C-alpha positions as CSV (number, residue, x, y, z in Angstrom):
1,X,-69.3,68.0,101.2
2,X,-67.9,68.2,105.0
3,X,-68.3,70.8,108.1
4,X,-66.2,70.2,110.8
5,X,-67.3,71.7,114.4
6,X,-66.3,71.2,117.9
7,X,-68.0,69.0,120.0
8,X,-71.3,70.1,121.5
9,X,-72.8,68.2,124.0
10,X,-76.1,69.6,123.4
11,X,-75.9,68.8,119.8
12,X,-77.7,71.8,118.7
13,X,-76.1,72.2,115.0
14,X,-77.1,68.5,114.3
15,X,-80.9,69.7,115.2
16,X,-80.6,72.8,113.0
17,X,-79.0,70.7,110.2
18,X,-81.8,68.5,110.0
19,X,-84.3,70.9,110.4
20,X,-82.4,73.0,107.8
21,X,-80.5,71.1,105.5
22,X,-82.3,68.5,103.3
23,X,-79.3,67.4,102.2
24,X,-77.4,66.6,105.4
25,X,-76.7,62.7,105.4
26,X,-74.9,61.9,108.7
27,X,-71.6,62.8,111.3
28,X,-69.0,61.2,112.5
29,X,-66.7,61.9,115.8
30,X,-63.2,62.5,115.1
31,X,-61.5,62.0,118.2
32,X,-58.0,63.5,119.0
33,X,-55.3,62.6,121.8
34,X,-55.7,65.9,122.9
35,X,-57.7,66.0,126.3
36,X,-59.7,69.2,127.4
37,X,-61.1,70.7,130.8
38,X,-64.5,70.3,131.4
39,X,-65.5,72.3,134.2
40,X,-65.2,70.7,137.4
41,X,-65.8,67.6,136.5
42,X,-62.4,66.3,135.1
43,X,-61.2,65.8,131.4
44,X,-62.7,64.9,127.9
45,X,-60.8,63.8,124.8
46,X,-60.9,67.2,122.8
47,X,-63.5,66.0,119.8
48,X,-64.9,67.6,117.1
49,X,-67.8,66.5,114.9
50,X,-67.8,65.9,111.3
51,X,-70.8,66.7,109.2
52,X,-71.6,65.6,105.8
53,X,-73.8,67.1,103.2
54,X,-74.8,66.0,99.2
55,X,-75.0,69.4,98.7
56,X,-72.5,71.9,98.7
57,X,-75.6,75.0,99.3
58,X,-76.6,73.4,102.4
59,X,-72.7,72.5,103.5
60,X,-72.1,76.1,103.2
61,X,-75.3,77.5,104.5
62,X,-74.5,75.5,107.8
63,X,-71.5,76.3,107.9
64,X,-72.3,80.2,108.0
65,X,-74.2,79.8,110.5
66,X,-72.1,77.4,113.2
67,X,-68.5,77.6,112.1
């Protein structure tokens, strides 16, 4: 099971998944060709993070909390 969220530079969802979802496996970055403005510091790739779980219950709980 997977849940895809927008990139978060402080990784709050990752910390939550590690603490609350025993079936959390890993995550991966999904880059796009789109760019987005980041305050006054410039532009970055509009990336998403795909979180992987082995248990549908954990994936659902994670999605309810973060998506």
